[in-house]
N, C-alpha and C positions, 0 to 999 in steps of 0.2 A: 360478685366481684371480691377480690381480696382486699384486705385493709390497706396494704401499701399503695395499691392503685387508687383507692378512694382518697387516701391522704394526699397522694401526689396531685390528683385532680383538684382536690379541695385547696391545696396550697397554691396551685396556679390560678385558681379562681380568686382566692384571697388576694394575691399579689396584683391581679389585673381587674378585680371585681368592680370597683367604683371608678376606674379610670375610663373616661370618655374623651373623645376627641373634641376639643373646643371649636366653636364656630369661628371665632376670630383669634388672631394671634395675641391680642391684648388680654384675652381671658386667661391665658397661661399664667401671666404675671399675677393677676388678681386671685385666681382660684387655686393656684398651685405654688404658692410662695413659701410653704412650710418646708423646712429641710427634712429630708427622709429620716434622719436620725430622730427628730422630734416626733414625727408621725409614728415611727416604730415604737418609741418609748411610750407614747400615749396608748397604742394598741396593746402592748404587753401589760401595762398597768391596768388597763380596762379588762383584759382577759383575766388577770390575777384577781381583780375585784369581783368578777363574776364566775368564780369557780376554777380558774386555772385551765391548763391544757389537758388535764385528766378528766375523763367523764364524757357523758353522752352529749353535752352541750358545747364541747370545745370547738367544733367546726363552726357552729352557728355563731358563737361569740367572736371568733376570729373575724368573720366577715362583718358582723354587726359593729364591732369595735372599730374596724377600718372605716366603715360607713360613717360612724360617729365623728371621727376626726375630720373626715371630708366635709361633713355638714358644718362642723365648727369653723373650718377654714372658709366656708362660704360666708359666714357671719362676721368673722374677726380677721384682721390682718395678723400676720405672724408677730409683729411688734406688740399688738394689743394682747394677743394670746400669751406671749412670753411674759409680758409685764403682769398680767392678771394671775398667771400661774405662780410667778415669783412672789407677788404680794400675798396670794392665798397661802403659800407654803410658809413664808416668813412671818405672817401675822400671828402665828402660834408661838412666837418667841415671847417668853414671859417678861413682865415688868416694863420699865420705861423703854428698854431696847426694842421691844416689840411694837411699842406705840408708833415708832417711825414708819412701820409697815401697815399698822391697823388704821391709824387715824387720818392720814391725808385724804382729801377728797378724790384725788387721782386713784388711790388704792380702792376706795369704795366704788368708784365708777367702773374701773376695770374688772373688779370682782363681780359686780352686777352684770356687766356685759358677758362675762364668761358663764355665769349661771344661766343667763337667758339663752346663750348659744348652746349650752349643754342641754337645756330643756328642749330646745328646738331639735337638736340632734337625737335626743332620746325619743321624741315623738316621730321622727322620720326613720329611725333604724330599730330593728327588732333585737334588743339585747335581753337575754334571759337571765 
């Protein structure tokens, strides 16, 4: 097969790979409440973290990173994910200003939930 056909097939699998039809209509709200933009951002960051789009692992990592955000979405609501991500990013702010994001119990709890969800996703998805 030529590379363009393989890439085209791979991209279509990546886009639909983890999508499954829910058994109940309520499942759509619970399992699919992350905005597409945030899912795509997570996948691109994950791919970049694991070697980028160049190289032999690119296809595998695209699928695996998509799988990871789906698994995280199973464990955290979008509000929890967004809060944890915000606290994790802003806790690096130096000095007293960063303490607002590092020290509150809510920050610690949400960051712990995100770490646990990420560990679960890592165990379920094959990221190289």
